[in-house]
KEPA-902967 format. One line per field, with one value per residue (C-alpha): residue in three letters; x, y, z. Coordinates in steps of 0.25 Angstrom, whole numbers, plus 2048, in hexadecimal, padded with zeros to 3 digits. Layout:
BEGIN
r = c(ALA_...)
c1 = c(X_...)
c2 = c(Y_...)
c3 = c(Z_...)
REM end
This chain:
BEGIN
r = c(UNK_UNK_UNK_UNK_UNK_UNK_UNK_UNK_UNK_UNK_UNK_UNK_UNK_UNK_UNK_UNK_UNK_UNK_UNK_UNK_UNK_UNK_UNK_UNK_UNK_UNK_UNK_UNK_UNK_UNK_UNK_UNK_UNK_UNK_UNK_UNK_UNK_UNK_UNK_UNK_UNK_UNK_UNK_UNK_UNK_UNK_UNK_UNK_UNK_UNK_UNK_UNK_UNK_UNK_UNK_UNK_UNK_UNK_UNK_UNK_UNK_UNK_UNK_UNK_UNK_UNK_UNK_UNK_UNK_UNK_UNK_UNK_UNK_UNK_UNK_UNK_UNK_UNK_UNK_UNK_UNK_UNK_UNK_UNK_UNK_UNK_UNK_UNK_UNK_UNK_UNK_UNK_UNK_UNK_UNK_UNK_UNK_UNK_UNK_UNK_UNK_UNK_UNK_UNK_UNK_UNK_UNK_UNK_UNK_UNK_UNK_UNK_UNK_UNK_UNK_UNK_UNK_UNK_UNK_UNK_UNK_UNK_UNK_UNK_UNK_UNK_UNK_UNK_UNK_UNK_UNK_UNK_UNK_UNK_UNK_UNK_UNK_UNK_UNK_UNK_UNK_UNK_UNK_UNK_UNK_UNK_UNK_UNK_UNK_UNK_UNK_UNK_UNK_UNK_UNK_UNK_UNK_UNK_UNK_UNK_UNK_UNK_UNK_UNK_UNK_UNK_UNK_UNK_UNK_UNK_UNK_UNK_UNK_UNK_UNK_UNK_UNK_UNK_UNK_UNK_UNK_UNK_UNK_UNK_UNK_UNK_UNK_UNK_UNK_UNK_UNK_UNK_UNK_UNK_UNK_UNK_UNK_UNK_UNK_UNK_UNK_UNK_UNK_UNK_UNK_UNK_UNK_UNK_UNK_UNK_UNK_UNK_UNK_UNK_UNK_UNK_UNK_UNK_UNK_UNK_UNK_UNK_UNK_UNK_UNK_UNK_UNK_UNK_UNK_UNK_UNK_UNK_UNK_UNK_UNK_UNK_UNK_UNK_UNK_UNK_UNK_UNK_UNK_UNK_UNK_UNK_UNK_UNK_UNK_UNK_UNK_UNK_UNK_UNK_UNK_UNK_UNK_UNK_UNK_UNK_UNK_UNK_UNK_UNK_UNK_UNK_UNK_UNK_UNK_UNK_UNK_UNK_UNK_UNK_UNK_UNK_UNK_UNK_UNK_UNK_UNK_UNK_UNK_UNK_UNK_UNK_UNK_UNK_UNK_UNK_UNK_UNK_UNK_UNK_UNK_UNK_UNK_UNK_UNK_UNK_UNK_UNK_UNK_UNK_UNK_UNK_UNK_UNK_UNK_UNK_UNK_UNK_UNK_UNK_UNK_UNK_UNK_UNK_UNK_UNK_UNK_UNK_UNK_UNK_UNK_UNK_UNK_UNK_UNK_UNK_UNK_UNK_UNK_UNK_UNK_UNK_UNK_UNK_UNK_UNK_UNK_UNK_UNK_UNK_UNK_UNK_UNK_UNK_UNK_UNK_UNK_UNK_UNK_UNK_UNK_UNK_UNK_UNK_UNK_UNK_UNK_UNK_UNK_UNK_UNK_UNK_UNK_UNK_UNK_UNK_UNK_UNK_UNK_UNK_UNK_UNK_UNK_UNK_UNK_UNK_UNK_UNK_UNK_UNK_UNK_UNK_UNK_UNK_UNK_UNK_UNK_UNK_UNK_UNK_UNK_UNK_UNK_UNK_UNK_UNK_UNK_UNK_UNK_UNK_UNK_UNK_UNK_UNK_UNK_UNK_UNK_UNK_UNK_UNK_UNK_UNK_UNK_UNK_UNK_UNK_UNK_UNK_UNK_UNK_UNK_UNK_UNK_UNK_UNK_UNK_UNK_UNK_UNK_UNK_UNK_UNK_UNK_UNK_UNK_UNK_UNK_UNK_UNK_UNK_UNK_UNK_UNK_UNK_UNK_UNK_UNK_UNK_UNK)
c1 = c(5D6_5E0_5DE_5E0_5DA_5D4_5C7_5C7_5C0_5B7_5AA_5A6_59B_592_594_592_585_57F_584_57D_570_571_572_566_55D_55D_554_550_548_544_540_541_537_52C_52E_52F_523_51B_51F_51D_514_516_51D_529_52C_52F_537_540_542_546_54F_555_558_55F_567_56C_571_579_57E_583_58A_591_594_59B_5A4_5A6_5AA_5B3_5BA_5B6_5B9_5B3_5AD_5A7_59E_5A5_5B2_5AB_5A4_5B1_5B8_5AD_5A6_5AE_5B4_5A9_59F_5A6_5A7_598_594_59C_598_589_58A_58F_584_57A_57F_57E_570_56B_572_56B_55E_561_565_558_550_558_553_545_546_54B_53F_537_53C_540_537_53B_54A_54F_553_560_565_564_56A_576_579_578_582_58C_58A_58C_597_59E_59B_5A1_5AE_5B1_5B4_5AD_5AB_5A3_59A_598_594_58A_584_583_57B_572_56F_56C_561_55B_55A_555_54A_546_545_53D_534_532_52E_525_51F_51C_516_50C_509_506_501_4F8_4FA_4EE_4F2_4E8_4E3_4E9_4E2_4EB_4EE_4FC_4FE_504_4F7_4FC_506_4FA_4EE_4F2_4F2_4F9_507_50B_502_509_50B_518_51C_51C_524_52F_52F_533_540_548_544_546_554_558_555_560_56A_577_577_583_58B_58F_598_59F_5A2_5AA_5B7_5B5_5B0_5B9_5B4_5AD_5AC_5A3_59C_597_591_58A_584_580_579_570_56B_55E_55A_55C_553_548_549_54B_543_539_535_535_52D_523_521_51F_515_50D_50C_508_501_50C_505_505_514_519_527_527_532_535_529_52E_52C_51F_519_51C_517_50A_509_509_516_51D_52A_52C_52C_536_53F_53E_542_54F_551_54E_558_562_560_562_56F_574_571_578_584_585_584_58F_598_595_597_5A3_5AA_5A6_5AD_5B9_5BA_5B8_5C3_5CD_5CA_5CA_5BB_5B9_5C1_5CE_5CA_5BF_5CA_5D0_5CC_5CE_5D7_5CB_5C9_5BD_5BC_5B9_5B7_5AC_5A5_5A6_5A1_595_591_593_58A_57F_57E_576_56C_56B_569_55F_556_554_550_549_53B_53A_534_542_546_541_549_556_552_551_55F_565_55F_565_573_571_56C_578_582_57B_57B_58A_58C_585_58D_59A_597_594_5A1_5A9_5A3_5A8_5B6_5B7_5BB_5B2_5BB_5BB_5AC_5AB_5B5_5AC_5A9_59B_595_589_57C_575_580_57D_56E_56C_575_56F_561_566_56C_55F_558_561_55F_550_550_558_54D_542_549_549_53B_533_532_534_542_546_54E_557_55B_55F_567_56E_571_577_57F_585_588_58F_597_59B_5A0_5A8_5AE_5B2_5B9_5BE_5C0_5C4_5CF_5D6_5D4)
c2 = c(AF2_AFE_B06_B15_B1D_B29_B2C_B32_B3F_B39_B40_B4D_B57_B4F_B43_B4A_B51_B44_B3D_B47_B45_B36_B37_B40_B37_B29_B1F_B29_B30_B25_B1B_B23_B2E_B24_B23_B32_B34_B2A_B31_B40_B40_B4C_B54_B4B_B56_B60_B56_B54_B63_B65_B59_B5E_B6B_B65_B5C_B67_B6E_B62_B60_B6F_B6C_B60_B67_B73_B68_B5F_B6B_B71_B63_B58_B4A_B3C_B39_B47_B4A_B3F_B47_B54_B4F_B49_B56_B60_B59_B4D_B40_B38_B40_B3E_B2F_B2E_B37_B2E_B21_B25_B2A_B1C_B16_B1F_B1B_B0C_B0D_B16_B0C_B00_B08_B0B_AFC_AF8_B02_AFE_AEF_AF4_AFC_AF0_AE8_AF1_AE9_ADC_AD9_ACB_ACD_ACE_ADC_AD9_AD4_AE2_AE8_ADF_AE2_AF1_AF0_AE9_AF3_AFF_AFA_AF8_B06_B0C_B04_B09_B19_B25_B2A_B1E_B1F_B2E_B2B_B20_B2A_B34_B2B_B25_B33_B38_B2C_B30_B3F_B3D_B34_B3D_B49_B41_B3C_B4A_B4F_B43_B44_B53_B50_B46_B50_B5C_B56_B4B_B3C_B33_B27_B1B_B13_B1D_B25_B31_B3C_B41_B50_B59_B58_B4A_B52_B56_B4E_B41_B46_B53_B58_B52_B46_B3F_B4C_B52_B45_B3E_B4A_B4A_B3A_B3B_B43_B36_B30_B3E_B40_B32_B36_B40_B37_B35_B43_B46_B3D_B4A_B4D_B40_B41_B4D_B45_B3F_B4B_B52_B60_B60_B6F_B6F_B62_B61_B6F_B6C_B5F_B65_B71_B69_B61_B6B_B69_B5A_B59_B62_B5A_B4C_B4B_B56_B57_B48_B45_B50_B4A_B3C_B40_B49_B3D_B33_B35_B35_B2A_B21_B21_B14_B0F_B03_B06_B14_B1D_B23_B15_B12_B20_B1E_B10_B14_B1F_B13_B18_B0A_B0F_B1B_B11_B09_B15_B1A_B0D_B0E_B1C_B17_B0C_B16_B1E_B13_B0E_B1D_B1E_B11_B15_B22_B1B_B12_B1E_B27_B1D_B18_B26_B29_B1C_B1F_B2D_B29_B1E_B29_B2F_B21_B21_B15_B09_B0C_B02_B0C_B16_B0D_B11_B0A_B0F_B16_B1E_B16_B12_B03_AFD_B07_B03_AF4_AF7_AFF_AF4_AEA_AF2_AF3_AE4_AE6_AEC_ADF_AD8_AE2_AE0_AD2_AD7_AE4_AE9_AF4_AFE_AFE_B09_B14_B0E_B0E_B1C_B21_B1B_B21_B2E_B2E_B2B_B36_B41_B3D_B3F_B4D_B51_B4E_B56_B62_B62_B60_B6C_B74_B6F_B73_B81_B83_B7F_B88_B97_BA2_BA3_B94_B94_B9F_B97_B8B_B87_B81_B87_B83_B8B_B92_B8E_B8C_B8C_B82_B77_B79_B77_B6B_B65_B67_B60_B54_B53_B54_B48_B3F_B43_B3F_B31_B2F_B34_B2B_B1C_B17_B1E_B1E_B11_B19_B22_B15_B10_B1D_B1E_B10_B14_B20_B18_B0E_B18_B1E_B11_B0F_B1D_B1B_B0D_B0E_B1C_B24_B1B_B1C_B2B)
c3 = c(7A7_7A8_7B4_7B7_7C2_7BB_7B4_7A5_7A1_796_799_791_793_78A_793_7A0_79B_797_7A3_7AC_7A3_7A4_7B3_7B4_7AB_7B1_7B8_7C2_7B7_7AF_7BA_7C7_7C2_7C4_7D3_7D4_7CD_7D5_7E2_7DE_7D2_7C9_7D4_7D1_7C6_7D1_7D9_7CC_7CB_7DA_7DA_7CD_7D2_7DE_7D6_7CD_7D9_7DD_7CF_7CF_7DC_7D6_7C9_7D1_7D8_7CC_7C3_7CE_7D1_7C7_7CD_7CA_7D8_7D8_7E4_7EC_7EA_7ED_7FA_7FF_7FC_800_80C_811_80B_812_80A_7FD_800_803_7F7_7EE_7F2_7F4_7E5_7E1_7EA_7E3_7D5_7D9_7DE_7D2_7C8_7CF_7CD_7BF_7BB_7C1_7B9_7AC_7AF_7B0_7A3_79C_7A0_797_78B_792_79D_79E_79F_7AE_7B2_7B7_7AA_7A4_7B0_7B0_7A1_7A3_7AF_7A6_79A_7A3_7AA_79D_798_7A5_7A4_796_797_79D_78F_78B_798_794_786_78B_794_789_780_78B_790_782_780_78E_78B_77D_782_78E_784_77A_786_78B_77D_77A_788_786_779_780_78B_782_775_77B_77A_77E_785_782_78E_798_7A3_7A2_798_796_79A_7A5_7AD_7B1_7BA_7C4_7C0_7C8_7D6_7D4_7D2_7DF_7E1_7EC_7F4_7F9_7FF_7F1_7EB_7F6_7F5_7E6_7E8_7EC_7DE_7D7_7DC_7D8_7CA_7CA_7D1_7CA_7C3_7CC_7C2_7BB_7C7_7C6_7B7_7BA_7BC_7AD_7A6_79C_79F_7AD_7AE_7A1_7A2_7B0_7B1_7A3_7A8_7B6_7B0_7A7_7B4_7B6_7A7_7A7_7B4_7AE_7A1_7A5_7B2_7B3_7A5_7A3_7AF_7AC_79F_7A5_7AF_7A5_79B_7A6_7B4_7BF_7C7_7BB_7BA_7C0_7C3_7BB_7B1_7AC_7AD_79F_799_7A0_79C_78D_78D_794_789_77F_779_779_771_77A_786_77F_77C_78A_78F_787_78D_79C_799_794_7A0_7AA_7A2_7A3_7B1_7B5_7AC_7B4_7C1_7BE_7B9_7C5_7D0_7C9_7C8_7D6_7DC_7D3_7D9_7E7_7E6_7E3_7F0_7F8_7FA_7F1_7ED_7E6_7DB_7D6_7D2_7C7_7B9_7AC_7A1_79C_7A9_7AE_7BD_7B9_7C7_7CB_7BE_7C1_7D0_7CB_7C1_7CC_7D6_7CB_7CB_7D8_7CF_7C8_7D5_7DA_7CE_7D3_7E0_7E0_7DC_7D2_7DC_7E3_7DA_7E3_7EF_7E5_7E1_7EF_7F3_7E7_7EA_7F8_7F2_7E8_7F1_7FB_7EF_7EB_7FA_7FA_7ED_7F3_800_7F8_7F0_7FC_802_7F5_7F5_804_800_7F4_7F5_7EF_7E3_7E1_7E1_7D7_7CE_7CE_7BF_7C2_7CF_7D7_7D4_7E0_7EA_7F6_7F6_7EA_7F0_7FE_7F8_7F0_7FD_805_7F9_7FA_809_807_7FD_807_811_807_804_814_816_80C_810_801_800_80F_80D_803_80F_817_80C_80A_819_81A_80D_814_821_819_812_81F_824_817_818_827_825_816_811_81E_822_814_815)
REM end
């Protein structure tokens, strides 16, 4: 394999827009939404809107930095430059950790979805096949990765739009479900214990799962190093975030809970498939299963790409093994792809050992990692603004909205989410895992990185 040490700019505006779409529509929506609904009931809609606004502010902060200085290790580089090298080291490796955890959750969900058609085939067989397939895709060329994501995202978006339109038809034009004790309609949002049936505690508890659903959207910043025109592509992708959140999360879950009482939505498989099966639309359930499988494949594909590019960028600064900086003649950091595929094999092993209800723990661990990365983005942005002169700030191509109030409120929200993860016994182990992870990173930095520096 011919080796170079530079990435190639093979992603265009269309790729970036759909990469951002793909990262926003994954297992967190199709599978994790069931856990969030169970905790908060219909008030989960409000949680998605609040979290969505905070995430948009984070993305604007990242967008401002990525357009000003596009690099492959994105927020790790910015944290190193505008906070401290140690902050950059922890941000980068915590993002890799997040991608690994999320990918393991996604491969687990993929195995569950395949069980819809092949209940007698062991789940790990599907997972192993998927890992080899995605590993091969990521080794070819960044443009192939971008094209795959483009088509996977089109399938997901089309299906969700069709589901929303179909769901609205069921709600407003009536659809009697035989042998059912419920009637589809908006009244389902308040008839089963009220809009906030589990009180404020249930509403607050759902945030760890809700935030998990948005994890990975920061991949937009990482693509900057391989984007043909970052000044055009990145603002375009980030400005579409609020519309995507309203359409793909708020409207979708509104339709789901209007069709079916929130307390009847279980977490066995995807609630989307479960609902359409319960409505007696067997073909729709099969189609939706294809969609959730597409979403899982797309999410894992993004996880492998994002973590790999982060390790590549960090290797250039001596914060990751130098071998991660080697690229093939097509400009692909091949060693990082192989490492990520190897780590995903843990998902195969875990599917022998863990029960299906472990999803909430995995989600809360990933949420801690995600929120930590977002905090580093917000603090890096503040650090950058302090370093820039008034003239440089005026000349920014994609400035943050509502500075400094908006980023301060988003920072407080991130601190609140970490506090909530620690407050509730079900998610508290995630905080312990996060603390141990940061301590291990501190030790690694002291004995491995600092002496080199």
